[in-house]
OpenMM code with the backbone's topology and positions (N, CA, C; nanometers):
from openmm import Vec3, app, unit

residues = "MET SER TYR ARG GLN LEU GLY GLU ASP ALA GLY ARG LEU ILE LEU ARG LEU THR LEU GLY ILE LEU VAL ILE LEU HIS GLY VAL ALA LYS LEU GLN ASN PHE GLN GLY ALA THR ALA ALA ILE GLY LYS GLN VAL THR ASP LEU GLY LEU PRO GLN PHE VAL THR TYR GLY VAL PHE VAL GLY GLU VAL LEU ALA PRO VAL LEU LEU ILE LEU GLY ILE PHE SER ARG LEU GLY GLY VAL ILE VAL VAL ILE ASN MET LEU PHE ALA LEU VAL LEU VAL HIS SER GLN GLN PHE PHE MET LEU THR LYS ASN GLY GLY TRP GLN LEU GLU LEU GLN ALA PHE TYR LEU VAL CYS GLY LEU VAL VAL ALA LEU ILE GLY SER GLY ARG TYR ALA VAL ARG PRO ASP".split()
positions = [
    Vec3(-3.8556, -1.6242, 2.9375),
    Vec3(-3.7541, -1.6696, 3.0254),
    Vec3(-3.7904, -1.8003, 3.0890),
    Vec3(-3.6957, -1.8977, 3.0940),
    Vec3(-3.7440, -2.0327, 3.1624),
    Vec3(-3.7301, -2.0185, 3.3167),
    Vec3(-3.7987, -2.1091, 3.3729),
    Vec3(-3.7918, -2.1227, 3.5274),
    Vec3(-3.6433, -2.1572, 3.5645),
    Vec3(-3.5931, -2.2416, 3.4801),
    Vec3(-3.4450, -2.2755, 3.5112),
    Vec3(-3.3623, -2.1521, 3.4986),
    Vec3(-3.3743, -2.0705, 3.4147),
    Vec3(-3.2892, -1.9405, 3.4039),
    Vec3(-3.3138, -1.8557, 3.5249),
    Vec3(-3.4436, -1.8510, 3.5521),
    Vec3(-3.4780, -1.7686, 3.6719),
    Vec3(-3.4240, -1.8113, 3.7996),
    Vec3(-3.4382, -1.9504, 3.8285),
    Vec3(-3.3535, -2.0122, 3.9287),
    Vec3(-3.2128, -1.9994, 3.9294),
    Vec3(-3.1473, -2.0161, 3.8026),
    Vec3(-2.9907, -1.9714, 3.8111),
    Vec3(-2.9596, -1.8307, 3.8508),
    Vec3(-3.0385, -1.7462, 3.7899),
    Vec3(-3.0067, -1.6071, 3.8273),
    Vec3(-3.0407, -1.5668, 3.9795),
    Vec3(-3.1459, -1.6494, 4.0439),
    Vec3(-3.1712, -1.6152, 4.1789),
    Vec3(-3.0621, -1.6674, 4.2509),
    Vec3(-3.0032, -1.7981, 4.2197),
    Vec3(-2.8946, -1.8614, 4.2880),
    Vec3(-2.7730, -1.7621, 4.2810),
    Vec3(-2.7319, -1.7091, 4.1674),
    Vec3(-2.6286, -1.6193, 4.1479),
    Vec3(-2.6387, -1.4992, 4.2601),
    Vec3(-2.7618, -1.4522, 4.2606),
    Vec3(-2.7912, -1.3304, 4.3422),
    Vec3(-2.7777, -1.3679, 4.4969),
    Vec3(-2.8146, -1.4844, 4.5142),
    Vec3(-2.8058, -1.5269, 4.6634),
    Vec3(-2.6623, -1.5558, 4.7046),
    Vec3(-2.5783, -1.6139, 4.6061),
    Vec3(-2.4398, -1.6319, 4.6436),
    Vec3(-2.3758, -1.4899, 4.6489),
    Vec3(-2.4038, -1.3940, 4.5486),
    Vec3(-2.3321, -1.2648, 4.5649),
    Vec3(-2.3602, -1.1949, 4.6809),
    Vec3(-2.5054, -1.1884, 4.7204),
    Vec3(-2.5369, -1.1225, 4.8438),
    Vec3(-2.4745, -1.1884, 4.9725),
    Vec3(-2.4714, -1.3237, 4.9709),
    Vec3(-2.4154, -1.3780, 5.1023),
    Vec3(-2.2711, -1.3582, 5.1106),
    Vec3(-2.2058, -1.3788, 4.9918),
    Vec3(-2.0572, -1.3395, 4.9988),
    Vec3(-2.0159, -1.2012, 5.0379),
    Vec3(-2.0837, -1.1298, 4.9714),
    Vec3(-2.0609, -0.9754, 4.9799),
    Vec3(-2.1004, -0.9324, 5.1316),
    Vec3(-2.2212, -0.9670, 5.1708),
    Vec3(-2.2428, -0.9288, 5.3156),
    Vec3(-2.1612, -0.9795, 5.4038),
    Vec3(-2.1306, -1.1118, 5.4050),
    Vec3(-2.0241, -1.1711, 5.5123),
    Vec3(-1.8952, -1.1004, 5.5111),
    Vec3(-1.8358, -1.0848, 5.3872),
    Vec3(-1.7138, -1.0219, 5.3773),
    Vec3(-1.6988, -0.8755, 5.4123),
    Vec3(-1.8051, -0.8071, 5.3784),
    Vec3(-1.7963, -0.6569, 5.4051),
    Vec3(-1.8051, -0.6362, 5.5745),
    Vec3(-1.8632, -0.7314, 5.6396),
    Vec3(-1.8676, -0.7154, 5.7885),
    Vec3(-1.7301, -0.7144, 5.8275),
    Vec3(-1.6471, -0.8006, 5.7812),
    Vec3(-1.4999, -0.7910, 5.8227),
    Vec3(-1.4440, -0.6642, 5.7836),
    Vec3(-1.4659, -0.5944, 5.6763),
    Vec3(-1.4160, -0.4746, 5.6262),
    Vec3(-1.4626, -0.3560, 5.7237),
    Vec3(-1.5942, -0.3705, 5.7667),
    Vec3(-1.6440, -0.2576, 5.8456),
    Vec3(-1.5779, -0.2645, 5.9854),
    Vec3(-1.5536, -0.3924, 6.0350),
    Vec3(-1.4740, -0.3925, 6.1687),
    Vec3(-1.3390, -0.3417, 6.1564),
    Vec3(-1.2663, -0.3569, 6.0434),
    Vec3(-1.1338, -0.3073, 6.0163),
    Vec3(-1.1576, -0.1476, 6.0137),
    Vec3(-1.2633, -0.0987, 5.9461),
    Vec3(-1.2647, 0.0408, 5.9329),
    Vec3(-1.2930, 0.1090, 6.0610),
    Vec3(-1.3720, 0.0519, 6.1494),
    Vec3(-1.3882, 0.0968, 6.2811),
    Vec3(-1.2756, 0.0917, 6.3617),
    Vec3(-1.1751, 0.0244, 6.3595),
    Vec3(-1.0481, 0.0383, 6.4246),
    Vec3(-0.9364, 0.0376, 6.3073),
    Vec3(-0.9472, 0.1461, 6.2162),
    Vec3(-0.8492, 0.1622, 6.1017),
    Vec3(-0.7059, 0.1720, 6.1547),
    Vec3(-0.6656, 0.2460, 6.2592),
    Vec3(-0.5356, 0.2556, 6.2886),
    Vec3(-0.4819, 0.1162, 6.3368),
    Vec3(-0.5462, 0.0439, 6.4356),
    Vec3(-0.5137, -0.0793, 6.4916),
    Vec3(-0.5039, -0.1741, 6.3746),
    Vec3(-0.5973, -0.1945, 6.2780),
    Vec3(-0.6042, -0.2843, 6.1600),
    Vec3(-0.4927, -0.2600, 6.0761),
    Vec3(-0.4682, -0.1449, 6.0289),
    Vec3(-0.3718, -0.1061, 5.9351),
    Vec3(-0.2067, -0.1377, 5.9997),
    Vec3(-0.2054, -0.1119, 6.1409),
    Vec3(-0.0795, -0.1293, 6.1959),
    Vec3(-0.0622, -0.2887, 6.2144),
    Vec3(-0.1596, -0.3638, 6.2484),
    Vec3(-0.1452, -0.5141, 6.2665),
    Vec3(-0.0974, -0.5670, 6.1263),
    Vec3(-0.1847, -0.5380, 6.0187),
    Vec3(-0.1723, -0.6013, 5.8889),
    Vec3(-0.0393, -0.5542, 5.8349),
    Vec3(-0.0125, -0.4200, 5.8416),
    Vec3(0.1100, -0.3653, 5.7938),
    Vec3(0.2349, -0.4329, 5.8404),
    Vec3(0.2362, -0.4721, 5.9782),
    Vec3(0.3492, -0.5469, 6.0260),
    Vec3(0.3658, -0.6830, 5.9529),
    Vec3(0.2417, -0.7559, 5.9471),
    Vec3(0.2347, -0.8876, 5.8766),
    Vec3(0.3001, -0.8784, 5.7376),
    Vec3(0.2559, -0.7674, 5.6695),
    Vec3(0.2769, -0.7479, 5.5142),
    Vec3(0.4272, -0.7193, 5.5056),
    Vec3(0.4883, -0.6321, 5.6074),
    Vec3(0.6344, -0.5916, 5.5813),
    Vec3(0.7285, -0.7194, 5.6280),
    Vec3(0.6872, -0.7870, 5.7394),
    Vec3(0.7481, -0.9187, 5.7795),
    Vec3(0.7806, -1.0293, 5.6650),
    Vec3(0.6738, -1.0128, 5.5622),
    Vec3(0.6928, -1.1024, 5.4435),
    Vec3(0.7768, -1.0314, 5.3365),
    Vec3(0.8178, -0.9126, 5.3527),
    Vec3(0.9058, -0.8539, 5.2739),
    Vec3(0.8346, -0.7730, 5.1682),
    Vec3(0.7018, -0.7586, 5.1869),
    Vec3(0.6160, -0.6855, 5.0906),
    Vec3(0.6058, -0.5409, 5.1233),
    Vec3(0.5940, -0.4500, 5.0109),
    Vec3(0.5891, -0.2892, 5.0485),
    Vec3(0.4710, -0.2719, 5.1322),
    Vec3(0.4763, -0.1672, 5.2154),
    Vec3(0.3730, -0.1238, 5.3157),
    Vec3(0.2394, -0.0921, 5.2564),
    Vec3(0.2311, -0.0338, 5.1222),
    Vec3(0.1049, -0.0156, 5.0642),
    Vec3(0.0116, -0.1279, 5.0414),
    Vec3(0.0855, -0.2478, 5.0321),
    Vec3(-0.0062, -0.3648, 5.0198),
    Vec3(-0.1045, -0.3886, 5.1214),
    Vec3(-0.0717, -0.3178, 5.2557),
    Vec3(-0.1695, -0.3237, 5.3602),
    Vec3(-0.3047, -0.2695, 5.3260),
    Vec3(-0.3101, -0.1789, 5.2330),
    Vec3(-0.4533, -0.1249, 5.2053),
    Vec3(-0.5133, -0.2128, 5.1138),
    Vec3(-0.4601, -0.3036, 5.0731),
    Vec3(-0.5402, -0.4053, 4.9649),
    Vec3(-0.6409, -0.4827, 5.0602),
    Vec3(-0.6226, -0.4961, 5.1762),
    Vec3(-0.7241, -0.5556, 5.2527),
    Vec3(-0.8763, -0.4688, 5.2657),
    Vec3(-0.8576, -0.3403, 5.2452),
    Vec3(-0.9745, -0.2636, 5.2430),
    Vec3(-1.0391, -0.2756, 5.1012),
    Vec3(-0.9562, -0.3080, 4.9849),
    Vec3(-1.0059, -0.3324, 4.8467),
    Vec3(-1.0717, -0.4755, 4.8645),
    Vec3(-1.0214, -0.5710, 4.9328),
    Vec3(-1.0782, -0.7036, 4.9341),
    Vec3(-1.2011, -0.7108, 5.0280),
    Vec3(-1.2063, -0.6361, 5.1354),
    Vec3(-1.3086, -0.6496, 5.2267),
    Vec3(-1.4060, -0.5282, 5.2305),
    Vec3(-1.3964, -0.4265, 5.1524),
    Vec3(-1.4867, -0.3113, 5.1379),
    Vec3(-1.5338, -0.3001, 5.0001),
    Vec3(-1.4318, -0.2889, 4.8994),
    Vec3(-1.4790, -0.2536, 4.7666),
    Vec3(-1.5316, -0.3815, 4.6910),
    Vec3(-1.4575, -0.4924, 4.7056),
    Vec3(-1.5053, -0.6112, 4.6382),
    Vec3(-1.6445, -0.6573, 4.6853),
    Vec3(-1.6724, -0.6564, 4.8217),
    Vec3(-1.8019, -0.6912, 4.8492),
    Vec3(-1.9104, -0.5879, 4.8051),
    Vec3(-1.8923, -0.4729, 4.7918),
    Vec3(-1.9828, -0.3672, 4.7425),
    Vec3(-2.0025, -0.3957, 4.5875),
    Vec3(-1.9118, -0.4364, 4.5161),
    Vec3(-1.9251, -0.4749, 4.3739),
    Vec3(-2.0154, -0.6048, 4.3637),
    Vec3(-1.9882, -0.6895, 4.4573),
    Vec3(-2.0739, -0.8277, 4.4660),
    Vec3(-2.2027, -0.7938, 4.5045),
    Vec3(-2.2356, -0.7116, 4.5963),
    Vec3(-2.3640, -0.6702, 4.6503),
    Vec3(-2.4530, -0.6085, 4.5348),
    Vec3(-2.3918, -0.5048, 4.4815),
    Vec3(-2.4643, -0.4354, 4.3793),
    Vec3(-2.4627, -0.5086, 4.2356),
    Vec3(-2.3856, -0.5918, 4.2215),
    Vec3(-2.3640, -0.6717, 4.0913),
    Vec3(-2.3068, -0.5812, 3.9876),
    Vec3(-2.2129, -0.5207, 4.0277),
    Vec3(-2.1221, -0.4434, 3.9341),
    Vec3(-1.9793, -0.4971, 3.9187),
    Vec3(-1.9365, -0.5458, 3.7969),
    Vec3(-1.8216, -0.6089, 3.7952),
    Vec3(-1.8065, -0.7072, 3.8941),
    Vec3(-1.8963, -0.7938, 3.8907),
    Vec3(-1.9018, -0.9011, 3.9854),
    Vec3(-1.7929, -1.0059, 3.9776),
    Vec3(-1.7616, -1.0290, 3.8469),
    Vec3(-1.6511, -1.1216, 3.8350),
    Vec3(-1.5181, -1.0575, 3.8884),
    Vec3(-1.4929, -0.9456, 3.8685),
    Vec3(-1.3706, -0.8896, 3.9333),
    Vec3(-1.3850, -0.8900, 4.0707),
    Vec3(-1.5007, -0.8581, 4.1296),
    Vec3(-1.5156, -0.8685, 4.2874),
    Vec3(-1.4835, -1.0026, 4.3342),
    Vec3(-1.5292, -1.1018, 4.2597),
    Vec3(-1.4963, -1.2388, 4.2987),
    Vec3(-1.3679, -1.2714, 4.3021),
    Vec3(-1.2837, -1.2160, 4.1919),
    Vec3(-1.1333, -1.2342, 4.1932),
    Vec3(-1.0747, -1.1630, 4.3061),
    Vec3(-1.1108, -1.0409, 4.3266),
    Vec3(-1.0429, -0.9859, 4.4447),
    Vec3(-1.0651, -1.0544, 4.5651),
    Vec3(-1.1873, -1.1019, 4.6012),
    Vec3(-1.2032, -1.1885, 4.7221),
    Vec3(-1.1133, -1.2940, 4.7288),
    Vec3(-1.0930, -1.3617, 4.6177),
    Vec3(-0.9961, -1.4641, 4.6114),
    Vec3(-0.8464, -1.4258, 4.6453),
    Vec3(-0.8219, -1.3316, 4.5891),
    Vec3(-0.6843, -1.2727, 4.6194),
    Vec3(-0.6672, -1.2272, 4.7662),
    Vec3(-0.7745, -1.1610, 4.8055),
    Vec3(-0.7769, -1.1261, 4.9527),
    Vec3(-0.7666, -1.2453, 5.0470),
    Vec3(-0.8502, -1.3522, 5.0241),
    Vec3(-0.8246, -1.4602, 5.0950),
    Vec3(-0.7129, -1.5464, 5.0885),
    Vec3(-0.6376, -1.5453, 4.9738),
    Vec3(-0.5097, -1.5861, 4.9603),
    Vec3(-0.4069, -1.5304, 5.0454),
    Vec3(-0.4210, -1.3868, 5.0493),
    Vec3(-0.3307, -1.3097, 5.1372),
    Vec3(-0.3628, -1.3453, 5.2936),
    Vec3(-0.4945, -1.3554, 5.3094),
    Vec3(-0.5346, -1.3900, 5.4704),
    Vec3(-0.4839, -1.5251, 5.5041),
    Vec3(-0.4772, -1.6109, 5.4269),
    Vec3(-0.4386, -1.7543, 5.4490),
    Vec3(-0.2919, -1.7490, 5.4779),
    Vec3(-0.2030, -1.6768, 5.3993),
    Vec3(-0.0663, -1.6621, 5.4075),
    Vec3(-0.0309, -1.5813, 5.5299),
    Vec3(-0.0745, -1.4617, 5.5505),
    Vec3(-0.0420, -1.3719, 5.6439),
    Vec3(-0.0894, -1.4051, 5.7942),
    Vec3(-0.2244, -1.4645, 5.8010),
    Vec3(-0.2751, -1.4818, 5.9360),
    Vec3(-0.2967, -1.6357, 5.9586),
    Vec3(-0.3348, -1.7144, 5.8664),
    Vec3(-0.3748, -1.8461, 5.9002),
    Vec3(-0.2768, -1.9694, 5.8552),
    Vec3(-0.1654, -1.9350, 5.8161),
    Vec3(-0.0667, -2.0296, 5.7657),
    Vec3(-0.0492, -2.1498, 5.8665),
    Vec3(-0.0449, -2.1253, 5.9865),
    Vec3(-0.0215, -2.2235, 6.0785),
    Vec3(-0.1482, -2.3234, 6.1045),
    Vec3(-0.2562, -2.2836, 6.0350),
    Vec3(-0.3774, -2.3740, 6.0561),
    Vec3(-0.4074, -2.4589, 5.9536),
    Vec3(-0.3324, -2.4746, 5.8455),
    Vec3(-0.3539, -2.5513, 5.7247),
    Vec3(-0.3914, -2.6957, 5.7511),
    Vec3(-0.3287, -2.7538, 5.8538),
    Vec3(-0.3454, -2.8882, 5.8834),
    Vec3(-0.4104, -2.9163, 6.0202),
    Vec3(-0.4839, -2.8255, 6.0734),
    Vec3(-0.5509, -2.8330, 6.2038),
    Vec3(-0.6973, -2.8388, 6.1893),
    Vec3(-0.7470, -2.9210, 6.2867),
    Vec3(-0.8905, -2.9381, 6.2996),
    Vec3(-0.9395, -2.8532, 6.4205),
    Vec3(-1.0767, -2.8348, 6.4149),
    Vec3(-1.1465, -2.7681, 6.5457),
    Vec3(-1.1739, -2.8776, 6.6303),
    Vec3(-1.2189, -2.8592, 6.7658),
    Vec3(-1.2389, -2.9585, 6.8626),
    Vec3(-1.3570, -3.0323, 6.8077),
    Vec3(-1.4380, -2.9877, 6.7215),
    Vec3(-1.5520, -3.0714, 6.6713),
    Vec3(-1.5173, -3.1501, 6.5427),
    Vec3(-1.3890, -3.1448, 6.5083),
    Vec3(-1.3470, -3.2195, 6.3852),
    Vec3(-1.3485, -3.1556, 6.2545),
    Vec3(-1.3993, -3.0259, 6.2565),
    Vec3(-1.4050, -2.9392, 6.1321),
    Vec3(-1.2627, -2.8826, 6.0981),
    Vec3(-1.2445, -2.8496, 5.9637),
    Vec3(-1.1090, -2.7762, 5.9358),
    Vec3(-1.1114, -2.6440, 5.9873),
    Vec3(-1.0050, -2.5837, 6.0585),
    Vec3(-0.9983, -2.4688, 6.1170),
    Vec3(-1.0126, -2.3633, 6.0172),
    Vec3(-0.9808, -2.3939, 5.8919),
    Vec3(-0.9958, -2.2820, 5.7758),
    Vec3(-1.1227, -2.3027, 5.6890),
    Vec3(-1.2077, -2.3571, 5.7438),
    Vec3(-1.3292, -2.3875, 5.6495),
    Vec3(-1.4049, -2.2609, 5.6248),
    Vec3(-1.3975, -2.1611, 5.7157),
    Vec3(-1.4782, -2.0269, 5.6738),
    Vec3(-1.3927, -1.9538, 5.5697),
    Vec3(-1.2595, -1.9561, 5.5887),
    Vec3(-1.1762, -1.8977, 5.4822),
    Vec3(-1.1797, -1.9649, 5.3478),
    Vec3(-1.1876, -2.1014, 5.3439),
    Vec3(-1.1985, -2.1678, 5.2348),
    Vec3(-1.3326, -2.1448, 5.1680),
    Vec3(-1.4222, -2.1273, 5.2457),
    Vec3(-1.5833, -2.1082, 5.1952),
    Vec3(-1.5778, -1.9655, 5.1182),
    Vec3(-1.5035, -1.8577, 5.1903),
    Vec3(-1.5133, -1.7305, 5.1168),
    Vec3(-1.4263, -1.7442, 4.9971),
    Vec3(-1.3087, -1.8117, 4.9917),
    Vec3(-1.2259, -1.8226, 4.8620),
    Vec3(-1.3005, -1.9008, 4.7757),
    Vec3(-1.3525, -2.0104, 4.7825),
    Vec3(-1.4243, -2.0866, 4.6764),
    Vec3(-1.5418, -2.0013, 4.6315),
    Vec3(-1.6190, -1.9463, 4.7058),
    Vec3(-1.7318, -1.8725, 4.6736),
    Vec3(-1.7004, -1.7570, 4.5763),
    Vec3(-1.5831, -1.6892, 4.6124),
    Vec3(-1.5386, -1.5825, 4.5335),
    Vec3(-1.4965, -1.6348, 4.3981),
    Vec3(-1.4334, -1.7481, 4.3915),
    Vec3(-1.3919, -1.8356, 4.2600),
    Vec3(-1.5169, -1.8595, 4.1919),
    Vec3(-1.6150, -1.9018, 4.2579),
    Vec3(-1.7546, -1.9433, 4.1738),
    Vec3(-1.8067, -1.8155, 4.1289),
    Vec3(-1.8160, -1.7068, 4.1812),
    Vec3(-1.8846, -1.5819, 4.1340),
    Vec3(-1.7887, -1.5334, 4.0025),
    Vec3(-1.6644, -1.5424, 4.0176),
    Vec3(-1.5622, -1.5009, 3.9080),
    Vec3(-1.5878, -1.5931, 3.7965),
    Vec3(-1.6117, -1.7203, 3.8020),
    Vec3(-1.6469, -1.8114, 3.6990),
    Vec3(-1.7845, -1.8000, 3.6401),
    Vec3(-1.8927, -1.7669, 3.7124),
    Vec3(-2.0360, -1.7819, 3.6636),
    Vec3(-2.0962, -1.6372, 3.6527),
    Vec3(-2.0338, -1.5321, 3.7071),
    Vec3(-2.0760, -1.3902, 3.6660),
    Vec3(-2.2012, -1.3654, 3.7687),
    Vec3(-2.2489, -1.2400, 3.7527),
    Vec3(-2.3541, -1.1924, 3.8317),
    Vec3(-2.4938, -1.2443, 3.8221),
    Vec3(-2.5342, -1.2802, 3.6838),
    Vec3(-2.6708, -1.3106, 3.6730),
    Vec3(-2.7475, -1.2078, 3.6374),
    Vec3(-2.8746, -1.2351, 3.6081),
    Vec3(-2.9638, -1.1151, 3.5569),
    Vec3(-2.9827, -1.0040, 3.6588),
    Vec3(-3.0069, -1.0459, 3.7856),
    Vec3(-3.0342, -0.9595, 3.8914),
    Vec3(-2.9224, -0.8779, 3.9463),
    Vec3(-2.8633, -0.7759, 3.8840),
    Vec3(-2.7613, -0.7107, 3.8905),
    Vec3(-2.7659, -0.5794, 3.8414),
    Vec3(-2.6862, -0.4740, 3.9040),
    Vec3(-2.7006, -0.3288, 3.8360),
    Vec3(-2.6259, -0.3445, 3.7097),
    Vec3(-2.5230, -0.4156, 3.6798),
    Vec3(-2.4659, -0.4325, 3.5713),
    Vec3(-2.4274, -0.5894, 3.5370),
    Vec3(-2.5373, -0.6417, 3.4851),
    Vec3(-2.5032, -0.8015, 3.4597),
    Vec3(-2.3824, -0.8374, 3.3788),
    Vec3(-2.3196, -0.9390, 3.4076),
    Vec3(-2.2072, -0.9705, 3.3219),
    Vec3(-2.2264, -1.1272, 3.2838),
] * unit.nanometer
topology = app.Topology()
chain = topology.addChain("A")
for resn in residues:
    res = topology.addResidue(resn, chain)
    for name in ("N", "CA", "C"):
        topology.addAtom(name, app.Element.getBySymbol(name[0]), res)
């Protein structure tokens, strides 16, 4: 195996771990306040006219998908789920911030954009060699 391939696989691992760990922390926070989180998210979901069960998709996107990414099991699927989760977050929570900057000049949605784009990249490039189930 070439050094280039080793570097590419290490880069994929670092990307998966970074995205998975950062997103799962949001999921853990929601699990710790399960009733409050599901009530708040449920209201936003139903206000958009979506069925109540869609509320639980946040746990798929912020708990299951990161576990898939961290372990390297169905990593591409985990990346797709993170993208879908972030699209919902942008619509449900952050839609008013699309054209807003922070006081330091950064885009208010740069963190959300980072998660979305990293999920897309994982979906496109896969897990790499360092995974429980490489794809």
